[in-house]
Residue, then its C-alpha position, 0 to 999 in steps of 0.5 A: q531543494q531540501d531533503a526530508a530531514a532538513a525539512g523537519y520530517p524525521i523519517t521518509i516512507m516509501p511504498t514497496f508496491n504501488t497499485a498505479a502500476s496496475g494501469d486499467a486493470t480490473v478490481d480482481a486483477i488489482a487485488a490479485r497483484t497486491i496480494a501476490a506482492a505482499a511481504p512482511g513489512a510491505i507498504v502498499l500505496m493505493h490511490a483514491a482518484t476518480a478513475s482509480k479502482d483501488a477503493d473497490a479492490l480494498s475489501q478483497i485485498i484486506a480479506g486476501l491478506r488476512a487469509a494469508g496471515y498478514g495484519f495491518l499497522t499504521i505508519n506510526d506503529v511501524s516507525a516508533p522507536 
């Protein structure tokens, strides 16, 4: 077993909030929990599996985070030296 750096990955990205913890929550509940968990620099892990409602909650999450003053960056943006 190798660590990420030994495998050629210079950085490891870990989420701050995982929407899977929302279980069988409604779209509104997923959005509310995700927005409530927001913090500067947070990384949200969302899921695209068939049973997931994350994709349906995404527009609410984006609107709520923008309304709260948050913006969005790519992993490349936040990991650049």
